[in-house]
TINU-537319 format. One line per 4 residues: for each residue x, y, z of C-alpha. Coordinates in Angstrom, 1 decimal, padded with zeros to 4 digits. Example, Ala and Ser with C-alpha at 12.3 -4.5 7.8 and 13.67 -1.06 7.14 Angstrom:
2
012.3:-004.5:007.8; 013.7:-001.1:007.1
// end
This chain:
933
083.7:018.4:106.0; 082.3:021.7:104.8; 079.7:022.0:107.6; 082.3:022.0:110.5
084.6:024.4:108.6; 081.8:026.9:108.3; 080.9:026.6:111.9; 084.5:027.0:113.0
084.9:030.1:110.8; 081.7:031.6:112.2; 082.8:031.1:115.8; 086.2:032.9:115.0
084.5:035.7:113.3; 082.0:036.2:116.2; 084.9:036.3:118.6; 086.8:038.8:116.5
083.6:041.0:116.3; 083.2:040.8:120.1; 086.8:041.9:120.7; 086.3:044.8:118.2
083.1:045.8:120.0; 084.9:045.8:123.4; 087.8:047.9:122.0; 085.4:050.5:120.6
083.3:050.5:123.8; 086.2:051.0:126.2; 088.7:052.9:124.0; 090.1:056.3:125.2
088.8:058.1:122.1; 085.1:059.1:121.7; 083.3:057.0:119.1; 079.9:057.5:117.5
078.0:055.8:114.7; 074.8:057.0:112.9; 072.7:055.5:110.2; 071.6:057.2:106.9
068.7:058.9:108.7; 071.1:060.5:111.2; 070.0:058.3:114.2; 072.7:057.5:116.7
073.4:053.7:116.8; 076.8:053.4:118.7; 078.0:055.6:121.6; 081.0:054.5:123.6
082.1:055.4:127.2; 084.7:057.9:126.1; 082.0:059.8:124.1; 079.9:059.9:127.3
082.8:061.4:129.3; 083.5:063.9:126.5; 080.0:065.2:125.9; 078.0:064.1:129.0
075.3:062.1:127.1; 074.9:058.5:128.3; 074.3:055.7:125.8; 070.7:055.3:127.0
070.1:059.0:126.5; 071.4:059.3:123.0; 071.2:056.0:121.2; 068.1:055.9:119.0
067.8:059.7:118.8; 068.8:062.1:115.9; 072.3:063.4:116.1; 071.3:066.8:115.0
069.0:067.4:117.9; 071.6:066.6:120.6; 075.1:067.4:119.4; 075.1:069.8:116.4
074.7:073.6:117.2; 071.5:075.1:115.7; 073.3:077.3:113.2; 075.2:074.2:111.7
072.3:071.8:111.5; 071.1:072.8:108.1; 074.6:072.5:106.7; 075.0:069.0:108.3
071.7:067.8:106.8; 072.5:069.2:103.4; 076.0:067.6:103.5; 074.5:064.2:104.4
072.0:064.5:101.6; 074.6:065.5:099.1; 076.9:062.6:100.0; 074.1:060.1:099.9
073.0:061.4:096.5; 076.4:061.8:094.8; 079.0:060.0:096.9; 081.2:063.1:096.7
083.1:063.5:100.0; 083.5:066.8:101.8; 084.9:066.0:105.2; 085.0:062.2:104.8
088.2:060.5:105.8; 090.2:063.6:107.1; 090.3:065.4:110.5; 088.0:068.4:110.8
087.5:070.7:113.8; 083.8:071.5:114.6; 081.8:072.7:117.6; 079.5:070.2:119.5
076.9:070.6:122.2; 077.6:069.1:125.7; 074.8:067.7:127.7; 074.9:070.7:130.0
074.5:073.1:127.0; 078.0:074.4:126.6; 079.9:074.2:123.3; 083.1:072.1:123.0
085.4:072.2:120.0; 086.2:068.7:118.8; 088.3:067.1:116.1; 086.2:064.6:114.1
087.5:061.9:111.7; 084.5:060.5:109.8; 084.2:057.6:107.4; 081.2:055.7:105.8
080.5:052.0:105.4; 078.0:050.0:103.3; 077.2:046.7:104.9; 074.2:044.5:104.3
072.5:047.1:102.1; 072.6:049.7:104.9; 074.6:053.0:105.0; 076.3:053.9:108.3
078.7:056.6:109.3; 081.4:056.3:112.0; 083.4:059.0:113.7; 086.2:059.3:116.2
086.0:062.5:118.4; 088.9:064.2:120.2; 088.8:067.3:122.5; 091.0:070.1:121.1
090.7:072.7:124.0; 093.8:071.6:125.9; 095.9:071.6:122.8; 094.7:075.1:121.8
095.4:076.4:125.3; 098.9:075.0:125.2; 099.6:076.6:121.8; 098.4:080.0:123.0
100.5:079.8:126.2; 103.6:078.8:124.1; 103.0:081.7:121.8; 102.8:084.1:124.7
106.0:082.9:126.2; 107.7:083.2:122.8; 106.6:086.8:122.5; 108.0:087.6:126.0
111.3:085.9:125.2; 111.7:087.9:122.0; 110.9:091.1:123.8; 113.5:090.2:126.4
116.1:089.7:123.7; 115.3:093.1:122.2; 115.5:094.7:125.6; 119.0:093.2:126.2
120.2:094.5:122.9; 118.9:098.0:123.5; 120.5:098.1:126.9; 123.8:096.7:125.6
123.8:099.3:122.8; 123.7:102.0:125.4; 126.4:100.5:127.6; 128.8:103.4:127.0
126.4:105.7:128.8; 125.4:104.4:132.3; 122.5:106.9:132.8; 121.2:106.2:129.3
121.4:102.5:129.9; 119.2:102.8:133.0; 116.7:104.9:131.1; 116.6:102.2:128.3
116.0:099.5:131.0; 112.9:101.4:132.2; 111.7:102.0:128.7; 112.2:098.4:127.6
110.4:097.0:130.8; 107.4:099.3:130.1; 107.3:098.2:126.4; 107.1:094.5:127.4
103.9:094.9:129.3; 100.9:096.2:127.3; 099.0:097.3:130.5; 102.0:099.3:131.9
101.7:103.0:132.1; 105.1:103.6:133.6; 108.3:101.8:134.7; 111.2:102.6:137.0
114.6:101.1:137.9; 116.6:102.1:141.0; 120.0:100.7:142.0; 121.4:100.3:145.5
124.1:102.9:144.8; 121.3:105.5:144.3; 121.1:105.6:140.5; 117.5:106.0:139.3
115.7:106.1:136.0; 112.0:106.1:135.1; 109.6:106.5:132.2; 105.9:107.1:131.8
103.8:107.8:134.9; 106.7:106.9:137.3; 109.0:109.6:136.0; 110.4:111.7:138.8
108.7:109.9:141.7; 111.7:108.1:143.3; 109.7:107.7:146.6; 107.6:105.0:145.0
110.3:102.6:144.1; 113.6:101.0:145.0; 115.8:101.3:148.1; 114.7:104.9:148.9
111.2:103.7:149.6; 109.9:103.6:153.2; 110.1:100.4:155.2; 107.2:098.0:154.5
106.7:099.5:151.0; 106.2:097.4:147.9; 109.8:097.8:146.7; 111.2:097.2:150.2
109.2:093.9:150.4; 110.6:092.8:147.0; 114.2:093.5:148.2; 113.7:092.0:151.6
112.1:088.8:150.4; 114.0:088.6:147.1; 110.9:087.9:145.1; 108.4:089.6:142.8
105.6:091.3:144.7; 102.3:092.7:143.3; 099.9:095.5:144.3; 096.4:094.8:142.9
095.0:098.2:143.9; 097.0:101.2:145.2; 093.8:102.7:146.7; 093.6:100.0:149.3
097.2:098.6:149.6; 099.1:100.0:152.6; 102.5:099.2:151.1; 102.2:102.1:148.7
102.0:105.9:149.0; 098.3:106.3:148.1; 098.4:110.1:147.6; 101.3:109.9:145.3
099.8:107.0:143.3; 096.5:109.0:143.0; 098.4:112.0:141.8; 100.3:110.2:139.1
097.4:107.9:138.1; 098.8:104.6:139.1; 096.3:102.0:140.4; 098.3:098.7:140.3
102.0:097.8:140.4; 104.5:095.0:140.2; 108.1:095.0:141.5; 111.0:092.6:141.1
114.5:092.6:142.6; 117.6:093.0:140.4; 120.7:090.8:141.0; 124.3:090.7:139.9
125.2:087.1:140.6; 124.1:086.6:144.2; 124.3:090.3:145.0; 121.2:092.4:145.1
121.8:095.6:143.1; 118.3:097.2:143.0; 114.7:096.9:142.0; 112.6:097.3:138.8
108.9:098.2:138.9; 106.0:098.7:136.5; 102.7:100.5:137.1; 099.3:100.7:135.4
096.4:103.1:135.4; 093.9:100.3:136.0; 093.5:098.0:139.0; 094.7:094.4:139.0
096.5:094.9:135.7; 099.3:092.4:136.4; 098.7:088.7:137.0; 100.8:085.7:138.0
102.1:085.3:134.5; 103.1:089.0:134.3; 104.9:088.6:137.6; 106.8:085.6:136.2
107.6:087.5:133.0; 108.8:090.5:135.0; 111.0:088.2:137.1; 112.6:086.7:133.9
113.0:090.1:132.4; 114.6:091.5:135.6; 117.1:088.6:135.7; 118.0:089.2:132.0
118.3:092.9:132.4; 120.3:092.7:135.6; 123.0:090.7:133.8; 123.0:093.3:131.0
123.3:096.1:133.6; 126.3:094.2:135.1; 127.8:094.3:131.6; 127.1:098.1:131.5
128.9:098.5:134.9; 131.8:096.3:133.7; 132.0:098.3:130.5; 132.3:101.5:132.6
134.8:100.0:135.0; 136.8:098.6:132.1; 136.8:102.0:130.4; 137.9:103.7:133.6
140.6:101.1:134.2; 141.9:101.4:130.7; 142.1:105.2:131.0; 144.0:105.0:134.3
146.4:102.3:133.2; 147.1:104.1:129.9; 147.9:107.4:131.7; 150.2:105.6:134.2
152.2:103.8:131.5; 152.2:106.4:128.8; 155.6:107.7:129.7; 157.1:104.2:129.4
155.4:102.2:126.7; 152.3:104.1:125.6; 151.6:102.3:122.3; 152.3:098.8:123.6
150.3:099.3:126.9; 147.3:100.6:125.1; 147.2:097.6:122.8; 147.7:095.1:125.6
145.0:096.6:127.8; 142.5:096.9:124.9; 143.4:093.3:123.9; 142.9:091.8:127.4
139.8:093.8:128.4; 137.9:093.9:125.2; 134.4:092.4:125.4; 135.0:091.0:122.0
137.2:088.0:121.4; 140.7:088.9:120.1; 143.5:086.7:118.8; 146.9:087.1:117.2
147.5:084.5:114.5; 150.8:083.4:112.9; 151.6:084.1:109.2; 154.7:082.0:109.2
154.4:079.1:106.7; 155.5:076.5:109.3; 152.8:077.5:111.7; 150.3:079.3:109.4
147.1:080.2:111.2; 148.2:079.1:114.7; 147.1:081.3:117.5; 149.9:083.2:119.2
147.9:085.1:121.8; 144.2:085.2:122.8; 142.2:087.3:125.2; 139.7:086.0:127.9
136.7:087.0:125.7; 138.0:084.6:123.0; 138.0:081.8:125.6; 134.5:082.7:126.8
133.1:082.6:123.2; 134.8:079.3:122.2; 134.8:077.4:125.5; 138.5:076.6:125.2
141.0:077.9:127.7; 143.8:080.2:126.6; 146.3:077.4:126.9; 144.2:075.1:124.7
143.7:077.9:122.1; 147.4:078.6:121.9; 148.0:075.0:120.7; 145.3:075.4:118.0
144.8:077.2:114.7; 141.7:078.4:112.8; 141.6:075.0:111.2; 140.9:073.4:114.6
138.3:075.9:115.6; 136.3:076.6:112.5; 133.6:074.5:111.0; 135.2:072.1:108.4
133.1:073.6:105.6; 134.5:077.1:106.3; 138.2:076.2:106.6; 139.1:076.3:102.9
137.5:079.7:102.3; 139.2:081.2:105.4; 142.7:079.9:104.3; 142.3:081.2:100.8
141.2:084.6:102.1; 144.0:084.9:104.6; 146.7:084.0:102.0; 145.2:086.6:099.6
145.2:089.3:102.3; 148.9:088.6:103.1; 150.0:088.7:099.5; 147.8:091.2:097.7
145.4:092.7:100.2; 143.2:094.1:101.4; 144.7:094.4:104.9; 141.3:094.4:106.6
138.2:092.3:105.9; 135.0:091.4:107.9; 133.4:087.9:107.4; 131.0:085.6:109.2
132.2:082.1:110.1; 131.0:079.1:112.0; 133.0:077.9:115.1; 132.7:074.5:116.7
132.4:075.2:120.5; 134.3:073.1:122.9; 131.0:071.5:123.9; 130.4:070.4:120.3
127.7:072.8:119.2; 128.1:075.3:116.3; 128.2:079.1:116.9; 128.2:081.9:114.4
130.8:084.6:114.8; 131.6:087.9:113.0; 135.3:088.1:112.3; 137.2:091.3:111.6
140.6:090.3:110.3; 143.5:092.7:109.9; 147.1:092.0:108.7; 149.8:093.8:110.7
152.8:094.6:108.6; 156.3:095.7:109.6; 158.2:098.7:108.4; 159.3:096.9:105.3
155.7:096.0:104.4; 156.1:092.3:105.2; 153.3:090.8:107.2; 154.1:090.3:110.9
150.9:088.6:112.2; 147.2:088.7:111.8; 144.8:090.3:114.3; 141.4:088.5:114.5
138.4:090.2:116.3; 135.6:087.8:117.1; 132.0:088.6:118.1; 129.4:085.9:118.8
126.4:086.7:116.6; 124.6:083.4:117.0; 121.6:084.9:118.8; 121.6:087.9:116.3
121.5:085.5:113.3; 118.6:083.5:114.9; 116.6:086.8:115.4; 117.5:088.0:111.9
116.2:084.7:110.5; 113.0:085.2:112.3; 112.7:088.7:111.0; 113.4:087.6:107.5
110.7:085.0:107.8; 108.3:087.6:109.0; 109.4:090.0:106.2; 108.6:087.2:103.7
105.1:086.9:105.0; 104.6:090.7:105.4; 105.2:091.2:101.6; 102.0:089.2:100.8
099.6:090.6:103.5; 096.2:091.8:102.3; 095.8:095.5:101.5; 093.3:096.6:104.2
093.8:095.4:107.8; 091.4:096.6:110.6; 091.5:095.8:114.3; 088.2:096.4:116.1
086.2:095.3:119.1; 083.3:092.8:118.8; 080.9:095.7:118.8; 082.6:097.2:115.8
084.6:100.0:117.5; 087.8:100.6:115.4; 091.0:100.3:117.4; 093.5:100.5:114.5
093.7:100.2:110.7; 096.6:100.3:108.3; 097.5:102.4:105.3; 095.8:099.9:103.0
092.5:100.6:104.8; 093.1:104.3:104.5; 093.8:103.9:100.7; 090.7:101.8:100.2
088.2:103.8:102.3; 089.8:107.3:102.3; 089.6:107.8:106.1; 092.8:108.3:108.1
093.5:106.1:111.1; 092.9:109.0:113.4; 089.5:109.8:111.8; 088.5:106.1:112.0
089.7:105.3:115.5; 086.9:104.9:118.1; 084.1:104.8:115.6; 081.8:101.9:114.8
083.0:100.4:111.5; 079.6:099.4:110.3; 078.3:102.9:110.7; 081.4:104.6:109.3
081.5:102.4:106.2; 077.7:101.9:105.9; 078.2:098.2:105.7; 075.8:096.1:103.6
076.0:092.3:104.1; 075.5:090.4:100.9; 074.6:087.4:103.0; 073.4:087.6:106.6
073.6:090.6:109.0; 075.8:092.2:111.6; 074.1:090.3:114.4; 074.7:086.9:112.6
078.3:087.9:111.9; 078.9:088.7:115.6; 077.3:085.4:116.7; 079.5:083.4:114.3
082.6:085.2:115.6; 081.7:084.5:119.2; 080.9:080.9:118.5; 083.5:079.9:115.9
086.2:082.5:116.2; 086.2:083.1:112.5; 083.9:084.6:109.8; 084.3:085.3:106.1
082.0:086.8:103.5; 081.4:089.6:101.0; 080.5:093.1:102.1; 079.7:096.4:100.5
081.3:099.5:102.0; 080.9:103.3:101.3; 084.2:105.2:101.1; 084.9:108.8:102.2
084.6:109.8:098.6; 081.1:108.3:098.3; 082.1:105.3:096.2; 080.6:101.9:096.9
083.2:099.1:097.0; 082.8:095.4:097.3; 085.3:093.6:099.6; 086.0:090.0:100.5
086.2:090.1:104.3; 087.9:087.5:106.5; 087.8:088.0:110.2; 089.4:086.2:113.2
088.8:086.7:116.9; 092.0:087.4:119.0; 092.1:087.5:122.8; 094.9:089.7:124.1
097.0:089.0:127.2; 094.7:091.3:129.2; 091.7:089.2:128.3; 090.2:091.7:125.8
088.5:090.4:122.7; 089.6:091.9:119.4; 088.7:091.1:115.8; 091.3:091.1:113.1
089.5:092.0:109.9; 091.2:091.7:106.5; 089.3:093.2:103.6; 090.3:092.7:100.0
088.9:095.1:097.4; 087.1:092.9:094.8; 085.2:095.7:093.1; 087.2:095.4:089.8
087.0:091.6:090.0; 083.2:091.8:090.2; 083.1:094.1:087.2; 085.3:091.7:085.3
083.1:088.8:086.2; 080.1:090.6:084.7; 082.1:091.5:081.6; 083.1:087.9:081.0
079.7:086.3:081.9; 078.6:085.9:078.3; 081.9:084.6:076.9; 083.1:082.0:079.3
080.8:080.5:082.0; 083.4:078.2:083.4; 086.0:080.9:083.8; 083.4:083.2:085.4
082.5:080.6:088.0; 086.2:080.0:088.7; 087.0:083.7:088.9; 084.1:084.3:091.3
084.6:081.5:093.7; 088.3:080.7:093.6; 091.3:082.4:095.3; 094.8:082.4:093.9
096.3:078.9:093.6; 099.0:078.1:096.2; 100.9:075.2:097.6; 103.5:074.4:100.3
106.3:072.3:098.8; 108.8:070.3:100.9; 112.5:070.6:100.1; 112.4:067.1:098.5
109.8:068.3:096.0; 106.7:066.7:097.6; 103.5:068.7:098.2; 102.7:069.3:101.8
099.5:071.3:101.3; 097.4:072.3:098.3; 094.5:074.7:098.1; 091.3:074.1:096.2
092.1:076.9:093.7; 095.4:075.3:092.6; 093.8:071.8:092.4; 090.9:073.2:090.5
093.2:075.0:088.1; 094.7:071.6:087.2; 091.4:069.7:087.2; 092.4:067.6:090.2
091.4:067.1:093.8; 093.6:068.6:096.5; 093.9:065.4:098.4; 095.1:063.6:095.2
098.0:066.1:094.9; 099.2:066.0:098.5; 102.4:063.9:098.9; 103.1:063.9:095.2
106.4:065.1:093.7; 105.5:068.5:092.1; 108.6:068.3:089.7; 107.7:064.9:088.3
103.9:065.1:088.4; 103.2:068.7:087.2; 106.3:070.4:085.6; 107.8:070.0:082.1
111.5:069.0:081.8; 112.6:072.6:080.9; 110.7:074.1:083.9; 112.2:071.5:086.2
115.8:072.5:085.3; 114.9:076.2:085.6; 113.2:075.7:089.0; 116.2:073.6:090.2
118.6:076.5:089.4; 116.4:079.2:091.0; 115.9:077.2:094.2; 119.7:076.8:094.5
119.8:080.6:094.4; 117.3:080.8:097.2; 119.2:078.3:099.3; 122.4:080.3:098.7
120.7:083.5:099.9; 120.9:085.3:096.5; 117.2:086.2:096.9; 114.2:085.4:099.1
111.8:084.7:096.2; 111.6:084.6:092.4; 108.9:084.7:089.8; 108.7:083.0:086.4
106.3:081.6:083.9; 106.0:077.8:083.8; 103.7:075.1:082.4; 101.7:072.9:084.7
100.3:069.5:083.6; 096.5:069.4:083.7; 094.7:066.2:084.7; 093.4:065.9:081.1
097.0:065.9:079.8; 097.4:069.4:078.4; 099.6:072.2:079.8; 098.5:075.3:081.7
100.6:078.4:081.4; 100.9:079.9:084.8; 102.9:082.7:086.5; 104.6:081.1:089.5
106.1:082.9:092.5; 108.3:080.7:094.8; 109.4:082.0:098.3; 111.8:080.2:100.6
110.9:079.9:104.3; 113.7:079.4:106.7; 113.6:078.1:110.3; 115.1:079.8:113.4
118.5:078.5:112.6; 118.4:080.1:109.1; 118.1:076.7:107.4; 115.7:076.2:104.5
112.5:074.8:105.8; 110.0:074.7:102.9; 108.8:076.6:099.8; 105.7:078.6:099.3
104.5:078.5:095.7; 101.8:080.9:094.4; 100.4:080.1:090.9; 098.2:082.2:088.7
096.7:081.3:085.3; 098.3:083.9:083.0; 095.5:083.8:080.4; 092.8:084.4:083.0
094.7:087.3:084.4; 095.1:088.9:081.0; 091.4:088.6:080.3; 090.7:090.1:083.7
093.2:093.0:083.0; 091.2:093.9:079.9; 088.1:094.1:082.0; 090.0:096.1:084.6
090.9:098.7:081.9; 087.2:099.2:081.3; 086.8:100.1:085.0; 090.0:102.4:085.0
088.0:105.5:083.9; 085.7:105.1:086.8; 088.7:104.9:089.2; 090.4:108.0:087.8
088.5:110.5:089.8; 089.1:108.5:093.0; 092.9:108.3:092.2; 093.1:112.1:092.2
091.4:112.3:095.6; 093.7:109.6:096.9; 096.8:111.5:095.8; 095.7:114.4:098.1
094.9:112.0:100.9; 098.2:110.2:100.4; 100.2:113.3:101.5; 098.3:113.4:104.7
098.7:109.7:105.1; 102.5:109.9:104.8; 102.6:112.6:107.5; 100.7:110.5:109.9
102.2:107.1:109.2; 105.5:108.2:110.7; 103.8:108.2:114.1; 102.4:104.8:113.5
105.5:103.1:112.2; 106.3:101.3:115.4; 102.6:100.6:116.2; 102.3:098.7:112.9
104.9:096.1:113.9; 102.8:094.9:116.9; 099.6:093.9:115.0; 101.6:092.6:112.1
103.7:090.4:114.5; 100.4:089.1:115.9; 099.1:088.5:112.4; 102.2:086.5:111.5
102.4:084.6:114.8; 098.7:083.5:114.6; 098.8:082.8:110.9; 101.7:080.3:111.6
099.6:078.7:114.3; 096.4:078.6:112.4; 098.0:077.3:109.2; 098.6:074.0:110.9
095.1:073.7:112.4; 092.9:074.1:109.3; 092.5:072.0:106.2; 093.1:073.5:102.9
090.0:074.8:101.2; 088.2:075.9:104.4; 087.4:079.6:104.8; 089.9:079.9:107.7
092.7:078.3:105.7; 091.9:080.5:102.7; 092.1:083.6:104.9; 095.4:082.4:106.3
096.6:081.9:102.8; 095.7:085.4:101.8; 097.6:086.7:104.8; 100.6:084.7:103.7
100.4:085.8:100.1; 100.4:089.5:100.9; 102.6:089.9:104.0; 105.9:090.7:102.2
104.3:093.7:100.4; 104.6:095.9:103.5; 108.3:095.1:104.2; 109.9:098.1:102.4
107.4:100.6:103.7; 107.8:099.4:107.3; 111.6:099.6:107.1; 111.6:103.1:105.6
108.9:104.4:108.0; 110.9:103.0:111.0; 114.1:104.7:109.7; 112.2:108.0:109.3
110.7:107.7:112.8; 114.1:107.0:114.3; 115.5:110.1:112.5; 112.7:112.4:113.5
112.8:111.2:117.1; 116.5:112.1:117.4; 117.5:108.4:118.0; 119.8:108.1:115.1
123.4:107.7:116.1; 126.4:106.5:114.2; 129.2:104.3:115.6; 131.7:105.0:112.9
134.5:102.6:111.8; 137.0:102.3:109.0; 135.3:101.0:105.8; 136.9:100.2:102.5
134.9:102.2:099.9; 135.5:099.7:097.1; 134.2:096.9:099.4; 131.2:098.9:100.4
130.3:099.7:096.8; 130.7:096.1:095.7; 128.4:094.9:098.5; 125.8:097.6:097.7
125.9:096.8:093.9; 125.3:093.1:094.7; 122.4:093.9:097.1; 120.8:096.2:094.5
121.4:093.7:091.7; 123.4:096.2:089.7; 126.9:094.5:089.5; 127.3:095.7:085.9
127.6:099.4:086.9; 131.2:100.6:086.4; 133.2:101.9:089.3; 136.2:104.3:088.8
138.6:106.0:091.1; 141.0:104.8:093.8; 139.9:102.8:096.9; 139.6:105.0:100.0
139.0:104.1:103.6; 136.1:106.0:105.0; 135.3:106.9:108.6; 131.7:105.7:108.4
129.2:103.3:110.0; 129.3:100.2:107.7; 125.5:099.6:108.0; 124.7:103.3:107.3
127.0:103.3:104.3; 125.3:100.2:102.8; 121.8:101.8:103.3; 123.0:105.1:101.7
124.5:103.4:098.7; 121.6:100.9:098.2; 119.0:103.8:098.5; 120.9:105.8:095.8
121.2:102.8:093.5; 117.5:102.0:094.0; 116.5:105.6:093.4; 118.4:105.6:090.1
116.8:102.3:089.2; 113.2:103.6:089.9; 113.5:107.1:088.3; 116.3:106.9:085.7
116.5:103.3:084.5; 119.5:102.5:086.7; 122.9:104.0:087.6; 125.4:104.4:084.7
128.5:104.9:086.7; 130.1:105.4:090.2; 133.2:107.7:090.6; 135.4:108.1:093.6
137.2:111.6:093.8; 139.4:112.5:096.8; 138.9:116.2:097.5; 141.6:116.9:100.0
141.4:118.0:103.6; 140.5:114.4:104.6; 137.3:114.3:102.5; 136.3:112.2:099.6
133.4:112.5:097.0; 131.4:109.5:095.8; 129.4:110.3:092.7; 126.5:108.1:091.6
125.5:109.0:088.0; 122.5:108.2:085.8; 121.2:109.2:082.3; 117.6:109.5:083.2
115.2:112.4:082.8; 116.8:114.2:085.7; 115.1:116.1:088.6; 112.6:118.8:087.6
114.2:122.2:088.4; 111.2:123.3:090.5; 111.4:120.2:092.6; 115.2:120.4:093.4
114.9:122.6:096.5; 112.7:119.9:098.1; 114.5:116.9:096.8; 115.8:115.7:100.2
112.8:116.7:102.3; 110.8:114.1:104.1; 107.7:112.6:102.3; 108.1:114.6:099.1
107.9:113.3:095.5; 107.9:115.1:092.2; 104.4:115.4:090.5; 105.9:114.1:087.3
106.8:110.7:088.9; 104.1:110.4:091.6; 101.6:108.6:089.4; 104.0:106.3:087.6
106.7:105.3:090.1; 105.9:103.6:093.4; 107.6:105.1:096.5; 107.2:106.7:099.9
109.2:109.9:099.4; 111.5:108.8:102.3; 114.6:107.4:100.5; 116.6:110.5:099.9
115.5:112.0:103.2; 117.0:108.9:105.0; 120.1:109.1:102.8; 120.9:112.7:103.9
120.1:112.0:107.6; 122.5:109.0:107.6; 125.2:111.0:105.8; 125.0:113.8:108.3
125.0:111.4:111.2; 128.4:110.2:109.9; 129.8:113.8:109.6; 129.1:113.8:105.8
126.7:115.3:103.4; 124.8:114.4:100.2; 123.7:116.7:097.4; 122.3:116.6:093.8
123.9:118.0:090.6; 122.4:117.9:087.1; 124.5:115.8:084.8; 126.1:117.8:082.0
125.0:115.1:079.5; 121.5:114.8:080.9; 120.4:112.9:084.0; 121.4:113.3:087.6
124.5:113.0:089.8; 124.1:112.3:093.6; 127.3:113.2:095.4; 128.1:111.7:098.8
130.8:113.6:100.7; 132.4:111.7:103.6; 135.4:111.8:105.9; 138.4:109.7:104.8
141.0:108.1:107.1
// end
């Protein structure tokens, strides 16, 4: 019986093997097999379609000669030899993206998944191959559309903010249109009623645009055909005034009609100094932008008409019922939702009256809303808090509050609204009803969430960032590069970076670097640079190729100064060989942690710090596997604070379990990343071995003397840097946004531990460090440009102080004096108070008290006191000047010298003033004088 059974099994196995061979041969994914000598043994049809080599051409020949680019062949051969000798995997079993040579000689980027086998005493390697080009192109296209949509949202907001001034709104439309298109040198908007506004090269030339243009012109064609039209070259296109275009330097244009509903209201146009600057995608983006801005302009017109109607109706009815008519017209025509709500216990919270805007925001008709209360409209999780706050307002006050709540729209989705609630009382002080003002802030919150995510990344961006062309021509560099090299951005722009910095490659050459960037798109390595002061610095450079919307090729170069680290490595060489190797070759340990505690990604530095392999840690629960019981409880509480919005990150020391069973003391920084809906998405954890850092700090102290002379020179250069950076504030945002956008995209494409992934990680760790500087610089630029304006409202001073103390983390500071209602912009008041509290914290150990003193004549004084060393007498005349700092504090306290300058500018914009007084008991008093109601 054994003989037939064996024959039957053999037949079954042979059939199964034949089916497997046919699947591999005809499968949709490329499949290749090589033996231990690198000779191709299997090559399926999909591999032939993918790379052009037929099975007859490639089977039996070495893989390295046909598929692997020349510069990678040595690495491939060495990796094969290492694996065959040690069995240690490098890319085995996980997807990896590598270039491959097509039969026609071109390079194709493929995703390989490789695994080995050992059958019959022979070693073979198998790999599936997948073309990644279409996926990359789709990702780049999606990113571009996202940037345009964000720019469109910003443009809508800017135009809406200028709705009160029709002419200004038109100018803002032109400015925002020009800002969306990098190639644009000018933009113009002209309405059918004759209104016109332009910016850049098109300023003042009405004959080139809109309904005033001659028949057959570019603008007339856009209006007549109701579509976007383009002019590739004004020197040859008969639809444009060639002489005028030559005079103003416009070589190409694109025009789109503006609609209000189905009604044509005008035209918008952009022009560029170079021919054929606008393609089909730009035309599509201009069409989308025109449609968006047209609806916003309609809001501007409605705003003006409503304002005019309100004035006319108020004048006509003033003799009869002035007060009641004013309220009614404001209520009905307000662009914000308004509702009157009952305070009677039997119908508490029910809506008594609503305006059309309230219906537009919630989706319910006025009749439906009048049968509802806030309990029916608000999200169930917000109802209890709202009811408690309303009852407190009615009984004890305050009479006015502003809160954000979630409403459930009639169609079922959730929207975020900003509610300003006021209790209206009768002559006897008893509450009559509640007025609720509702503003839809859903889009604003989504944008704010995106900005917060960007800010979290900006804080950990590397110090020196350079944007250059492939030939080395510097296009831009940041303040970190100026601090590192001593050259201002203006001095560096347009020069070859290798010549300016006297670059010395520790491995390779400039030609090899450029070849790698052109082929792989990324490069990393160590360089030596010469600073303006003549000092040689060693940097770890990570470079990524970026292609702009115009097709230009730029290189994003991120250089980290590792001079001190190199000195520390040498100092520690004789004491700890293991630590020196780790310090030289490892970056900071970091992981991405899911909300459920599992590890999504782990870098080699973190795994090596714990004596583990990164792939062994992925998917494991970090709390159970690595943390002690006390650290788990602490992390749990801190993460709850991040979820609640108390902070965006926290740092603490914890113990991590090593693979050998002992505990590693580490400093851990945890940051919460939120999605576009402001919901927690995942956690970024950065871990540093504290003992290693302390050893390195001692080595750093040995190098401090050598850095002292350079620090003196940098202080002088810093003053010049601060004067120039105001002009660059807005320009920084664009490259930083590109950094952040591409870092998000690249993070998903590269495996942890690769040079590209390490570079992306460095970008993520350092991005947040620029947040405060960017915000202060932008505030300064707005002030200097005369763009600062204050829409003042009525603000409770006690409420404003409480909010500022919470934001500054100084809730223990005592507040004395009566509550006063200020006539002040709420956002400006918060920035003034937080800056004063932060100033006291940095220079005086924190504020010791806040006093409110009404001074008569409708003014009030707010005094922020501290017991610090006070302001040096010789520095007091310049205390509120822009970009000034006392010599006593410049070397010990970090700052930009913009805080008090911004405080005074915001105070004056709100008809107030701020001044400094020495405290009689020692320290300082900063006095804010403002207008009270």
